N, C-alpha and C positions, 0 to 999 in steps of 0.2 A: 504494499500500499503504498501511497506517496505521501511524505509527511505532512503533516496538517498546517495549513497557512499560520505564517506568525500573527501574533494582535498588535494592531494599532494603538485600539484603545483598550483599557479591560476594565471592567466592574466588578465590584465585590461589594455586595449586602449594600449596595448604593444607594442613599435618600440624599436629596436636597429641598433645599422649600426657601423659605420668607420668614423672620421674625416667629422662627421655632416653629412654623407649621410645614411639614413636609408636602411638598408637591409631586415626587416622585418618589418611593417608597421601594425597598430590598429587592434593587435590581443588580443582577448577577449575568453576567455573560462580557463577549468580547466583540469588536468588530477587526477583522481580519484586515491584514494588509490590502490594499488593492479590490477591497470588498465599496458594493453601492446597495447603500441601506436606505429605505424610505422610511421615516419615524411617524407614525401614525396613528391617531387617538380623536375623539372629541374634543371643540374647545374647552381649554383651560386641564389638560389631562396629564399636565406635566411635559410634553414635548421641547417647546421652547425652553424651559429649566433645561433638562438634559442637557440641550446645546450648547448653553450658557456654562454648564458642569464642565464640561467638554474642553469649552473655550478656555477656560480657565478663571470666568467670571465670577462666579459661583462657586464657593469652600462645600465639601460635604458637609451634609449634618450628620450622618453617620458611613460608618464603610470607607471604602477608596475608590477611586479613580485614577487611572493609570495612564500616560500616554506615553506611548513608548520613547526611548532615548531619539535627541540629536532630529525629531521631527516639526517638522514648521506646519503652524495650523493658520490656516483662513476664514474666519468668521465671518460670516453675510448678515448681520439681523434684518428681522420684520423692517419693511418699507417706514411703516407706521414709529419705528423707534429712530429716524432719521429724519432732523432736521433739517428739508428744501431751504428754507429761508433763510439760508444762512449764505450771504453773496459771495458765493464760488460759481466756477466753472466745471462742463465737463472732466477738463483737462486736471483741473486743483484736485477736483476727487478721486481720480485714478490713478493719479502720483502719489494718494495717498498710499495706494496699496506699498510703495517702495522705503516706506519707511522702517522695516525691518532693518532693510539691507543698509539703509544709506543714513539716518534719522533724521529727526523732523528739520535742522538748517543744514543737511550736506546741500550742495550746489550739484544739481544733475549734471552725470556726463549724457555724452551722444547716445551711448547704448542706456542710458535709460528713460531716453525721449523716445527712443526707436522702440524701444518695449512698450511704451504708452502708448505709442503711434501704430504697434501690433495688435492690442488689443484693444482700440476700437477698431479695428479692420476687424477684429473677428467677429464682434459682436456688433457690427453692423452699425457703428455710430460713425464712421469715418467720414471727416468733413464738418462733424459738430462741437468740435475741441474745446472752440471759446462762446459755446451757447451756456447760456446762465441756468442751473437747476432745475430753479423756478420755473423755464418754460418748456421745461421737456413735460412728454407724458408719459402717464403710469408706466408703459413698457420700455421708453428711452433711457427711465430713469433704472430701471431694473437691468437693461441693458448695462447702461453704465458702471452699477453696483457689479455685476459678473466682471466687466472690463478692469475692477480694482484687485478685481481676488484673482484674474489671469497676472497680473503681474505679479502676485504675491510668489509665483511660482512654487505652490504648497505642497507639501505631502497627503494631508490630510484636512478635507473644505469640508466646510460646516454651515449649511444653506436652511434658513430660516422662512420656510412661506415663503417661496421664491416666484410661485406661479399666483400669487392672488393677485386679483384686479390688474391681469395683464390679458393683451388680447390673444386672440388663439397662433397667430403667426410667432409672436414673442413666445409663446411658451414652446413654439414647435422648436425653435432657434435656439433655446436656453438648454429644453430637453438634449439637443444633438453635442453641446457643450458638454455636457456633462456627461456623456458618453464619451466624449473623448477624453475625458478626464480618466474616465474610470480605463479606458482601453490603453493609456498609458499606466496604469496600476497605481494611480492615486487611490485614497481612500474616501470615500464622498457619504455623506450624512444627509438626507434631504429630510425637513422636516414637510410633510406634502397633507393637503384635505381631498383630492379627487382617489377615489382606488382605483378605478380605472385607468388612470396613470398610472399608478404603481405597478396592477397588473401587467400592464404593457412593457414596461421599461427598466423597473426595477426589478432584479433578480431577486433581493432578501427586503424583509419588514419588518420592524417593529412596530408590534402595537402595543398600546402604554393604554391604561386607566387608572393615571398615577401610581401604579402597579404594574408588571407587564404583563399579560396576557398570551402574548405569543411571537416567539419571537424566529424567524427561520424561511426557508426561502416562500416567496411573497403569497402564492397564490393559497398556500396552507394554512399561513400564518392567518390570512386573509378569509380565512371560510365563514361559514354563514353563523355555523357553534361558535366562533372566537368572537366576534363582530358582536351579535347578542351578549355574551359575557361580559365584553369592555360593556357595552350599553347598560349593563347592569351595575354593574362596579363602580359607573359613572356616575351614575345618578343615584346609588348610593354616596358615595362620597361626595357630592352635592348637596345632599341632603343633610348631612351632619358636618360638613367643614366653615370652620371660620372663613370671613373673606379676606383676600389676599390683595397684597399692594398690588396698584397700577406699576407693570413692567414696564410702560414707554419712561423715556429720560433720554429729554429733546437735549439734542446737542451732540448724539451720537456721532452725528457725523464726522467731527472734526477729530474723536477720539481714535487714538492708534491702534483699534484691536487688529487682534488678528495674526499674529505669528508669535509662535513658542521656539524657542530654539532646542 
């Protein structure tokens, strides 16, 4: 038998949450190097919380979360967490992806400018470098965020609901980018709501209802029985749980999120 793939991210009895209230409870398992996984569940089921934990933005309340040594991490938050009113251009947003390699104040080299230009071409935004962010459509803005991820050249890519509120053509193009990352053996973890999209394009899925319901091959994980169990667990949790603080953090655009050496 071939050896099992090494883990890029390992979780052991992991609980994550806010103000002592767990949003993710008792999660154990691993994301293998080069895997492509959709994280699925109802609104408020802990999906975004899990990505924040993996990105290093939220410490474990219990258990352990380990990212393999020397793994570069890129994190794309939900659009609602990014302040688009900040007076910046498309090129400014994408160039933020260079921060882990160059620092915030370093002068960009010719190769850096070429990398930014190549990322904009890859997402279909060539020629829009000087456009203000607040003039972009939702689909254009999401493409710009993907270009920032491309510039980072990360080993582990975390995408939080990247297909929300964008047009079908943009969804198709962004799915193609994700498949290219997967083909290059990047580890990609994506929060997704559209179950048909998951079944069509994602080999693996993690179904959450604050606790793991199923984790494995996508079609098996998203079986009718597992989806029913997730709904029942979620309804039970929502009935008993105290309110959680909002996760929206204005100004996240300029935070140099996203890379761990």
